[in-house]
N, C-alpha and C positions, 0 to 999 in steps of 0.2 A: 316441426315443419309439416305443412299441409300435404297430404297424400293426393296425388293426381290419378284420375281414372281416364284411360284412353277412350275416346268416343269414335273417332275415325282416324285414319292414318295421319300422324303428326299433329293431332289436335287432342287436347285433354282438358278436363275441368277438375278443379279441386273438389274434395268432398263437400266443402262448404257451399261451393257453387251448385253442385248437384243437389244438395239438400234444399237450397233456395228454389231451384228449378222444380224439382219433383214434389217438394212439400209446400211450396209457396205459389209459384206462378201457375203450374198446372191445376192445383186445386182452386185457385182464384177463377180460372176459366170455367172449371166444372161447377163450382158453386154458383157462378153467374148463370150458367145454363140451367142448373137445377132450380134456381129462383123463378125462372120463366115457367118451368113446368109446374112449380108450386102455384103460381097465379092461374095457369090454364086449368089445373086440377080444381081449384076452388070455383072457377067460372063454370066448369062442366057440371058441378053439383056433386058434393060429397060431404058427408058428415065428418066432423072433426075426429071422432073415434075411428071410423073406417080409414080415414086419411092417415092417421098414425099407424094403424095396423098394416096398411099396405106398404108404408115406408119401412116398417119393421120387417115385414116379409122380404122386401127387396134387399135390405141390409143383411138379413139372415142368409139369403141365397148367395149374395156376393161374398159374405164371410166364409161360407162353406166352400165355394169355388176357390177362393184364395187359400184357404187352409189346405185343400187338396194340392194346389200348385206349390205352395211354400213348404208344406210338410212340417209345420211348426205348431205343435199343440201345447206349447208352454203356457201355463197359468198357475195361479195360486190364490188363496183366499183374499189376500190383500189386493191383488190386481183385479179380481172379480168385484170386490167392494168398490174400488175406484171407478171401474167401468160401469157398474150398476148405477152409481151416483151420477156419472156423466150422462148416461141414457135418461135418467129421471129428469135431470135439469134441462137437458137438450129437448126432451119431449115437452116439458112445460113451456119452454121458449117457442117451440113450433106450434103449440096450441095457441099461444098469444098471437103469433103471426097469422095462423089460419083464421082466427076470429077476426083480426083486423081486416084481412082480405075478404072474407066471406060476409060478415055482418056489417062492416063499416066501409066496404068498398075501398079499402086502402090501396094505394099505388105501390106496386112492388119495388119500383126504382127508389121511391122515398123510404120505404120500410127497410130495404136492404142497406141503404146508406146509413140509416140510423142504427140498426141492430149490428152492423159490422163495426160500429164504434166499440163493440165488445173487445176489440183489440186493446183499448185503453184499460179495461178491467183486467184483461189477461196480463198485460205488461205490469200493472201495479202489483198484482198477486205474484207474478213471476219474480219481480224485483225484491219483494219483501219476503214472501213465504218460501221461495225456491232459491233465494240468494243469488239471483242472476245479475244483480247490480255489479257484481265483481267483473263481469265479462262484457259490459256494454259501455258505450260512449254517452254520458248523460246529456250532453248538448244536442247530439243528434236525436236522442230519444225524446227530449222535450220538444224539439222542432217537429218531429213526426207526430207527436200527440196534438200539437197545435194545429197542424195541417189536417189531421184526421177529424178533429173537432170542427174546424171551419168547413171542411167538405160535408160533414154530416148536417151541419146547420143550413148550408146552402141547399143541399138536396131536400131536406125536410121542408124548406120554405119555398121550393120551386113550384 
């Protein structure tokens, strides 16, 4: 049975609902705002290296502040390896976006719509490598993949 978490008097959300709100909806808004700053940064003039270093410094500061607040210093060699790989792959992706924005005058609305099709890559890897196929409805997932693809195509050709 799903555990509920009280938000206000007589109102509660399940853990799944909270996970979707905190880990899905709020980040969607924040990533959308961040993409605008990404475009403004490249318009203002910055090299791709300093661009990544400034992002890294910002992430480091936020990580330090959150660690002080959360007081959780848990890590191990395996988790550090995975997060190092994540940072490496993410940085390569951000270099590609920065180059498209800076050198080729890419439109952020089109680029974000295309690179957020990464959802499809993540879903496929999650289904196969992480065995998440056991916990999803395949029909809904296929429909979502089609809609994401159609949306990306429309945005890219707009």
